[in-house]
GUSEFI-632320 format. One record per residue (C-alpha): residue in one letter; z, y, x. Coordinates in steps of 0.5 Angstrom, whole numbers, padded with zeros to 4 digits, always signed. Layout:
% GUSEFI-632320
aZYX/...
This chain:
% GUSEFI-632320
m+0283+0042+0601/t+0280+0043+0608/a+0273+0047+0607/t+0267+0043+0611/i+0263+0047+0616/p+0255+0046+0616/p+0252+0042+0621/a+0251+0045+0627/i+0245+0041+0629/g+0239+0044+0626/q+0241+0051+0626/p+0237+0057+0629/l+0242+0059+0634/s+0240+0064+0639/r+0242+0063+0646/v+0249+0063+0648/d+0247+0065+0655/g+0241+0070+0653/r+0246+0076+0654/a+0247+0074+0661/k+0240+0073+0663/v+0237+0079+0660/s+0243+0083+0663/g+0242+0080+0670/t+0249+0077+0670/a+0246+0070+0670/r+0246+0067+0677/y+0239+0064+0680/a+0239+0060+0686/s+0237+0065+0691/e+0242+0070+0688/i+0248+0066+0690/p+0252+0071+0695/v+0254+0067+0701/p+0257+0070+0707/d+0254+0070+0714/m+0247+0068+0711/a+0241+0067+0715/y+0234+0067+0712/a+0228+0062+0713/y+0221+0063+0713/v+0215+0058+0712/v+0209+0058+0716/g+0203+0054+0714/s+0197+0051+0717/r+0191+0056+0717/i+0187+0050+0717/a+0186+0044+0712/a+0185+0038+0717/g+0186+0037+0725/r+0192+0037+0729/v+0196+0043+0732/i+0195+0043+0739/a+0200+0048+0741/i+0205+0053+0738/d+0207+0059+0742/t+0214+0062+0740/s+0216+0066+0745/a+0214+0073+0742/a+0218+0071+0736/l+0224+0068+0739/a+0224+0075+0743/e+0225+0079+0737/e+0232+0082+0735/g+0235+0078+0730/v+0231+0071+0730/l+0236+0065+0731/a+0231+0059+0731/v+0223+0057+0731/l+0223+0050+0729/t+0217+0046+0730/h+0215+0039+0730/q+0217+0039+0737/t+0224+0042+0735/l+0226+0039+0728/p+0230+0033+0728/k+0226+0027+0725/i+0228+0025+0718/a+0232+0019+0717/e+0228+0015+0711/q+0222+0017+0707/p+0223+0015+0700/p+0218+0013+0695/l+0214+0017+0690/i+0217+0016+0684/p+0217+0020+0678/s+0224+0024+0678/l+0226+0022+0671/a+0227+0015+0674/g+0234+0017+0676/t+0232+0016+0683/a+0230+0020+0690/a+0224+0024+0687/p+0220+0027+0693/g+0214+0031+0691/q+0210+0027+0696/t+0211+0021+0701/f+0209+0026+0707/f+0215+0030+0710/p+0212+0036+0714/l+0214+0038+0721/q+0214+0031+0724/d+0208+0031+0728/d+0202+0035+0730/t+0197+0032+0724/v+0195+0037+0719/h+0193+0034+0712/y+0192+0040+0708/a+0191+0048+0709/g+0198+0051+0708/q+0202+0045+0710/q+0209+0047+0713/i+0208+0047+0721/a+0214+0052+0723/l+0220+0055+0720/v+0222+0062+0723/v+0230+0063+0722/a+0233+0070+0722/d+0238+0074+0720/t+0234+0078+0715/w+0228+0076+0711/e+0224+0081+0713/r+0225+0080+0721/a+0224+0072+0719/q+0217+0074+0716/y+0215+0079+0721/a+0217+0074+0727/a+0213+0069+0723/r+0207+0073+0724/l+0208+0073+0732/l+0207+0066+0733/r+0201+0064+0736/v+0198+0057+0734/s+0192+0053+0737/y+0189+0048+0733/a+0184+0042+0734/e+0180+0043+0727/t+0176+0037+0724/p+0172+0038+0717/p+0176+0037+0711/v+0174+0034+0705/t+0177+0038+0699/t+0172+0038+0693/l+0169+0033+0688/d+0162+0033+0690/q+0165+0032+0697/g+0169+0026+0695/r+0165+0023+0690/g+0162+0018+0695/l+0169+0016+0698/s+0172+0014+0691/y+0176+0008+0690/e+0180+0005+0684/p+0187+0005+0685/e+0191-0001+0683/r+0196+0004+0680/i+0197+0012+0679/f+0203+0017+0677/g+0208+0014+0682/g+0206+0007+0680/w+0208+0008+0673/v+0201+0008+0670/p+0195+0002+0672/g+0189+0005+0675/r+0185+0001+0669/i+0186+0000+0662/e+0182-0004+0657/r+0182-0008+0651/g+0176-0011+0647/d+0169-0011+0650/v+0167-0003+0651/e+0159-0005+0652/a+0159-0009+0646/g+0163-0004+0642/l+0157+0001+0644/r+0152-0003+0642/e+0155-0004+0635/a+0155+0004+0634/d+0150+0007+0630/v+0152+0014+0633/r+0154+0015+0641/v+0157+0022+0643/g+0160+0024+0650/g+0159+0027+0656/t+0162+0030+0663/y+0168+0035+0662/t+0170+0038+0669/y+0177+0042+0670/a+0179+0047+0675/a+0185+0046+0679/n+0191+0049+0676/h+0198+0052+0679/h+0205+0053+0677/h+0207+0060+0677/p+0214+0060+0674/i+0217+0067+0674/e+0222+0065+0680/p+0219+0062+0686/s+0222+0055+0689/c+0228+0057+0693/t+0234+0053+0696/t+0240+0056+0700/a+0243+0051+0704/q+0251+0051+0707/w+0254+0046+0711/d+0262+0045+0712/g+0262+0040+0717/d+0259+0034+0715/d+0259+0036+0707/l+0252+0040+0705/l+0252+0045+0699/l+0245+0046+0696/y+0244+0052+0691/d+0237+0049+0689/a+0232+0052+0683/t+0230+0045+0680/q+0230+0041+0674/g+0234+0036+0676/v+0240+0037+0681/n+0241+0030+0682/a+0234+0029+0684/t+0235+0034+0689/q+0242+0031+0691/m+0239+0024+0692/t+0232+0026+0695/v+0236+0030+0701/s+0241+0025+0702/r+0235+0020+0703/l+0231+0024+0708/l+0237+0027+0712/g+0241+0020+0712/v+0247+0024+0709/p+0251+0020+0704/m+0251+0023+0697/s+0258+0024+0697/r+0257+0029+0702/i+0252+0033+0698/r+0253+0037+0692/v+0247+0041+0689/i+0248+0047+0684/g+0243+0049+0680/h+0246+0053+0674/y+0239+0056+0672/a+0232+0056+0674/g+0227+0061+0672/g+0222+0057+0669/s+0219+0050+0672/f+0213+0047+0668/g+0213+0041+0673/s+0213+0045+0680/k+0221+0044+0680/a+0221+0037+0677/m+0219+0033+0684/i+0223+0035+0690/h+0219+0038+0695/a+0220+0039+0702/h+0224+0046+0702/p+0231+0044+0700/t+0231+0039+0706/l+0228+0044+0711/a+0233+0049+0709/a+0239+0044+0710/m+0236+0042+0717/a+0235+0050+0719/a+0242+0051+0717/r+0245+0046+0721/a+0240+0048+0727/v+0243+0055+0727/g+0250+0054+0725/r+0250+0058+0719/p+0248+0058+0711/v+0240+0059+0710/k+0236+0061+0704/l+0229+0059+0704/v+0225+0062+0698/l+0217+0061+0698/t+0213+0067+0697/r+0208+0067+0691/e+0202+0065+0696/q+0206+0059+0698/m+0207+0056+0691/f+0200+0055+0692/t+0201+0050+0697/s+0208+0047+0697/v+0210+0045+0690/g+0204+0041+0688/h+0199+0043+0683/r+0194+0040+0677/e+0188+0037+0681/e+0181+0039+0680/q+0178+0033+0676/e+0172+0030+0672/q+0172+0026+0666/h+0166+0022+0663/i+0167+0020+0656/t+0163+0016+0651/l+0165+0015+0644/g+0161+0010+0639/a+0162+0010+0632/t+0159+0007+0625/h+0155+0012+0620/d+0162+0013+0616/g+0165+0015+0622/r+0169+0009+0624/l+0170+0008+0632/t+0167+0002+0635/a+0168+0004+0642/v+0171+0009+0647/r+0170+0009+0655/h+0174+0014+0658/h+0173+0015+0666/k+0176+0020+0671/l+0175+0022+0678/s+0180+0027+0682/p+0182+0028+0689/t+0189+0026+0691/s+0192+0026+0698/h+0192+0022+0704/f+0199+0019+0703/d+0199+0018+0695/d+0195+0015+0689/w+0197+0021+0685/a+0193+0022+0678/e+0195+0025+0672/p+0195+0020+0667/s+0189+0023+0663/v+0186+0017+0660/g+0192+0014+0657/t+0193+0017+0650/s+0186+0016+0649/s+0187+0009+0649/q+0193+0009+0644/i+0192+0014+0638/y+0186+0012+0634/a+0184+0005+0631/c+0178+0003+0636/p+0177-0005+0638/h+0174-0003+0644/y+0177+0001+0650/e+0176+0002+0657/g+0179+0007+0661/v+0179+0008+0669/y+0181+0012+0674/r+0178+0013+0681/l+0181+0017+0687/f+0178+0020+0693/r+0183+0022+0699/a+0182+0029+0700/n+0185+0035+0705/t+0191+0037+0699/m+0198+0036+0698/t+0200+0030+0693/p+0198+0033+0686/t+0204+0033+0681/f+0207+0034+0674/m+0204+0040+0671/r+0206+0041+0663/a+0203+0036+0659/p+0201+0032+0665/g+0195+0028+0663/e+0195+0029+0656/a+0193+0037+0657/s+0187+0035+0660/g+0185+0028+0657/m+0186+0030+0650/v+0180+0036+0651/a+0175+0031+0653/l+0177+0026+0647/e+0178+0031+0642/c+0172+0035+0644/s+0168+0029+0643/l+0171+0027+0636/d+0169+0034+0634/e+0162+0033+0637/l+0162+0026+0633/a+0164+0030+0626/h+0158+0035+0627/e+0153+0029+0628/l+0156+0025+0622/g+0157+0031+0618/l+0164+0030+0617/d+0170+0035+0617/p+0174+0034+0623/i+0180+0032+0620/e+0177+0027+0615/l+0174+0024+0622/r+0181+0023+0625/l+0184+0021+0618/r+0179+0015+0618/n+0181+0013+0625/h+0188+0014+0624/t+0193+0008+0626/d+0200+0007+0624/v+0200+0003+0631/d+0199+0004+0638/a+0192+0002+0639/m+0193-0001+0646/t+0199-0005+0644/g+0199-0006+0637/l+0206-0004+0636/p+0208+0000+0631/w+0210+0007+0632/s+0218+0009+0632/s+0216+0015+0627/s+0209+0019+0627/g+0208+0024+0622/l+0201+0026+0624/r+0198+0026+0617/e+0203+0031+0615/c+0201+0035+0621/y+0194+0035+0619/e+0196+0037+0612/r+0201+0042+0613/g+0197+0045+0619/a+0191+0046+0615/q+0194+0049+0609/r+0198+0054+0614/f+0192+0055+0618/g+0187+0056+0612/w+0182+0050+0614/a+0180+0049+0607/g+0173+0051+0605/r+0171+0052+0612/d+0163+0052+0613/p+0162+0047+0618/r+0155+0050+0621/p+0156+0053+0627/g+0154+0061+0628/t+0155+0063+0621/r+0161+0067+0621/r+0161+0074+0624/d+0165+0080+0624/g+0161+0086+0627/n+0158+0084+0633/w+0164+0078+0634/l+0162+0071+0632/i+0168+0067+0629/g+0169+0060+0629/t+0175+0055+0628/g+0177+0049+0631/m+0182+0044+0631/a+0185+0038+0635/t+0190+0032+0635/a+0196+0033+0639/c+0200+0028+0642/y+0205+0026+0648/p+0209+0020+0649/v+0216+0019+0649/a+0218+0018+0657/p+0220+0011+0658/l+0227+0012+0661/a+0230+0007+0665/n+0237+0009+0667/p+0243+0011+0663/q+0245+0018+0662/r+0252+0021+0662/a+0256+0026+0660/r+0264+0028+0659/a+0267+0032+0653/r+0274+0035+0654/l+0278+0038+0648/y+0284+0043+0649/a+0290+0044+0645/d+0288+0051+0643/g+0282+0047+0639/t+0276+0049+0644/a+0272+0044+0647/v+0268+0043+0654/v+0262+0038+0654/q+0259+0037+0661/a+0253+0034+0664/a+0249+0036+0671/t+0243+0038+0668/p+0240+0045+0670/d+0237+0050+0665/f+0230+0052+0666/g+0229+0056+0660/t+0230+0051+0655/g+0236+0054+0652/v+0240+0047+0654/a+0247+0050+0654/t+0246+0053+0646/v+0243+0046+0644/m+0248+0042+0647/a+0254+0046+0644/q+0251+0045+0637/v+0250+0037+0639/a+0258+0037+0642/a+0260+0041+0636/d+0258+0036+0631/g+0260+0030+0635/l+0267+0033+0635/g+0267+0035+0628/v+0269+0043+0630/s+0265+0049+0630/v+0260+0051+0635/e+0263+0057+0637/r+0269+0053+0639/c+0264+0049+0644/r+0262+0050+0651/f+0257+0047+0655/e+0257+0046+0663/n+0252+0044+0667/g+0248+0045+0673/d+0252+0041+0678/t+0252+0034+0681/d+0260+0034+0681/l+0258+0033+0673/p+0256+0027+0670/n+0249+0025+0672/i+0243+0026+0668/a+0236+0025+0670/a+0231+0031+0671/a+0229+0034+0665/v+0222+0032+0665/g+0216+0029+0661/s+0220+0032+0654/a+0225+0028+0656/g+0231+0033+0656/a+0233+0034+0649/g+0233+0027+0647/m+0237+0024+0653/i+0242+0030+0654/s+0243+0030+0647/a+0244+0022+0647/a+0249+0023+0652/v+0253+0029+0650/h+0253+0026+0643/s+0256+0019+0646/a+0261+0023+0650/a+0263+0028+0644/s+0263+0022+0639/a+0268+0018+0644/l+0273+0023+0644/r+0273+0024+0637/r+0274+0017+0636/q+0280+0017+0641/l+0283+0022+0637/i+0283+0019+0631/r+0286+0013+0634/s+0291+0017+0637/a+0293+0020+0630/v+0293+0014+0626/g+0297+0010+0631/d+0302+0015+0632/p+0308+0015+0627/g+0309+0022+0627/s+0302+0024+0625/p+0301+0025+0617/l+0295+0020+0618/h+0299+0014+0621/g+0297+0008+0618/a+0290+0010+0616/d+0284+0006+0617/p+0280+0010+0622/v+0274+0008+0618/d+0276+0013+0612/v+0278+0018+0617/v+0273+0025+0617/v+0274+0031+0622/h+0271+0038+0619/d+0273+0044+0623/g+0278+0041+0628/v+0282+0038+0622/i+0283+0030+0622/t+0283+0028+0614/a+0284+0021+0611/g+0285+0022+0603/t+0290+0028+0602/a+0293+0027+0609/s+0291+0031+0615/e+0292+0034+0622/s+0289+0039+0626/y+0286+0037+0633/s+0291+0042+0636/d+0297+0040+0632/l+0296+0033+0635/l+0295+0035+0642/r+0301+0039+0642/r+0306+0035+0638/t+0304+0029+0643/f+0305+0034+0649/r+0298+0034+0651/p+0294+0040+0654/d+0288+0036+0653/a+0284+0030+0652/e+0278+0027+0655/a+0272+0022+0654/a+0266+0020+0658/g+0260+0018+0654/q+0254+0014+0656/w+0247+0013+0653/k+0242+0007+0655/p+0235+0008+0653/p+0231+0003+0649/a+0229-0003+0653/h+0222-0003+0655/d+0220-0009+0651/t+0223-0006+0645/p+0218-0008+0639/y+0216+0000+0638/a+0211+0005+0641/m+0214+0012+0642/m+0210+0018+0641/t+0210+0025+0639/f+0205+0028+0634/g+0202+0034+0632/a+0196+0038+0630/q+0193+0044+0633/f+0188+0050+0630/a+0185+0056+0633/e+0181+0062+0631/v+0176+0065+0636/a+0172+0071+0636/v+0166+0071+0641/d+0162+0077+0643/a+0155+0075+0642/e+0152+0080+0647/l+0158+0080+0653/g+0160+0072+0652/l+0168+0075+0651/v+0172+0070+0648/r+0178+0072+0644/v+0183+0068+0641/r+0185+0071+0634/r+0190+0066+0632/m+0193+0059+0633/t+0197+0054+0628/g+0201+0048+0631/a+0204+0043+0626/f+0209+0038+0630/a+0213+0032+0628/p+0218+0032+0634/g+0223+0027+0631/r+0230+0031+0629/v+0230+0038+0631/l+0236+0040+0634/n+0235+0048+0634/p+0229+0050+0631/k+0229+0057+0634/t+0229+0054+0641/a+0224+0049+0639/r+0219+0054+0636/s+0220+0058+0643/q+0218+0052+0647/l+0212+0050+0642/m+0209+0057+0642/g+0210+0057+0650/g+0206+0051+0650/m+0200+0053+0646/l+0199+0060+0650/w+0199+0056+0656/g+0193+0052+0652/l+0190+0058+0651/g+0190+0060+0659/q+0188+0053+0660/a+0182+0054+0656/l+0180+0061+0658/l+0183+0063+0664/e+0187+0059+0669/a+0182+0056+0675/n+0183+0055+0682/h+0178+0052+0687/m+0178+0050+0694/r+0172+0052+0699/p+0169+0046+0702/d+0168+0049+0709/t+0175+0051+0710/g+0179+0047+0705/r+0183+0053+0703/w+0184+0055+0696/v+0180+0061+0693/n+0185+0064+0689/s+0192+0065+0693/s+0196+0070+0689/l+0197+0072+0682/g+0192+0078+0683/e+0187+0073+0683/y+0189+0067+0679/l+0189+0069+0672/v+0194+0067+0667/p+0195+0070+0660/v+0199+0076+0659/n+0201+0080+0652/a+0194+0083+0651/d+0191+0076+0651/a+0197+0073+0646/p+0194+0072+0639/d+0198+0071+0633/v+0202+0064+0634/d+0204+0060+0628/v+0209+0054+0629/e+0211+0049+0623/l+0216+0044+0625/i+0216+0037+0621/e+0222+0033+0622/v+0221+0025+0622/e+0227+0020+0622/d+0227+0016+0628/d+0233+0011+0629/i+0229+0008+0635/v+0228+0013+0641/n+0236+0015+0641/p+0242+0016+0637/l+0240+0023+0634/g+0232+0021+0633/v+0230+0027+0638/k+0223+0026+0641/g+0223+0033+0645/v+0218+0039+0644/g+0217+0041+0652/e+0210+0038+0653/i+0206+0037+0646/g+0205+0045+0645/q+0200+0045+0650/v+0197+0038+0648/g+0191+0040+0644/a+0191+0047+0644/a+0185+0048+0649/a+0181+0043+0645/a+0182+0047+0639/i+0180+0053+0642/a+0174+0050+0645/n+0172+0047+0639/a+0173+0054+0636/v+0168+0056+0641/h+0163+0051+0639/h+0164+0053+0632/a+0163+0060+0633/t+0157+0060+0638/g+0154+0053+0637/r+0155+0052+0645/r+0159+0046+0647/v+0162+0048+0653/r+0164+0042+0657/r+0168+0045+0663/l+0175+0049+0663/p+0176+0054+0663/i+0171+0057+0659/m+0167+0062+0663/i+0163+0068+0660/e+0157+0065+0664/d+0158+0059+0660/l+0156+0063+0653/l+0151+0068+0655/
């Protein structure tokens, strides 16, 4: 009798490409060797508003090795500007509806105004310094204080996906009914993306065919965007991006550099590599916008919410209505009859902000969860108990039931692991020498991305029993090659060691950009569909073949284990079937279409975050000592890679709470911190003990395997838990992020 092998899904397998990554044999976009390579260096505007009067290129062009200097006067015009649509929609996804070097107008500091191409990167960089640019400067608008009086309420934000106003009930009536009101104004510094690999593209033309090596979260998104901008058919463009060295949103939308690289390569007649510098990452790939949120909660004496008002003000660019959807989840996750959420924007001299890890939820949940902590303190209730009293099994905005939740279990098991029971709620009562010790918690939630387009994959089984499954998605640190091999193995009924996942190439089946925690769910659904289709194909072949021991068996009774097809006592291996029928391989395509938008369920991933901090009573220094997160992301495909993702998100929440900040100077419109020497992020010395609990919940609505994803939710609630712990330690309610030393002195 054939022995069964355990399911591959759910096993904590190490990354199959781990050795390649740590040994340097994994090739990233800027590391692909291309013969006769030239190098492009971007020149950014020194002013934030005005016009370019003239660019003297003579000195640069006279330098040895300089091939071209492209400006708005010499760069070709784009064919078409596609609209701003989030990249997970499966369409062209420009980072903003403005393409640089098309005219002399300057909209923001750092805007690309010239491109220098030379035979070495060093020569291109040096020649760029020789450009002499004359400007006609006008006063910029960059800060909240400057834009407050210029604000307007947009009809929609976030690429048109989110309404500018969200309401139910009568919030004024709800506040009048309240026995207690709490809230305040929360301010947030701008945050920037800084993956270890800066954004980069290598472009190579072969006649009318364009090959791009791009660091991207979606090779198909790059292909479609560049196609529209250049007016080149998609069939003529191939994009390869096997690995990306991190992204966190900076490589989700397609910014100008891939198209600029292609334009430069066509201009000089040879391949061109364009790599953004660390400083250019601040002004070229979007950011999390500076923002101000006003929130008011009304509640009864027993802690039942009667009203929530949540307003947000933030700058956007001159061309797009973009804001993080920060007030969205506050309308959904707690039972409350009256709600009002409003976005207000003002046109600023900035590029269009963009996705950043947990876009909206990471900021919006700080205001909500800190206000709930304040309400719990006012009412003398435990913070978890207050949240349980307002727990809802349905989306409070739509009334639709959650496809799955697990939030109660997250509270319970997270509190147990953290040691929440017995906590003295009084602020400032616990000490360790000169350190004030505090603990805090917050709810975490992240919506399941509303995909619309079908996702595709292909599976091929060879006569030697090995299998390859393919989909276009790149890997940007999530371990997709490992996890999708696990999914394919179970779908085919073979061991995971005999499966390989190929990815990162537009010649492979189309997958939308893996953003918004959508990657694990949509890619696994497509891979599962392809593998299952191939398994069914081979079963049908066996039961319909007079030469097979399984001939005549009912396919319903057939099972496959370790590559062996079995029905009752009859069996035949995949390899025997293919060899006997003279087939070197068998192949099948699979497709998954996401649930319709009118499905009678709401879809959200839930969790609970806990943090302990120590605050130096004299110096105001904050140290996070430990963090616990309990999360219910549906089915967990690989607990090792999932925990890694969640831990990374939690540590980013620490950076959001205590370190990451940038501001624009109101006089120049330029970022104050423009390098990693000044823009602070957590390092190993800042990292506390991080404990992650995974709670699997069954969900047969979101996708075939019930996978919700973990890429975003690890950050949501982490900063709020830390801020609440700081209040518990010190008695001070800080309503700005990051929390600074001066806030606690």
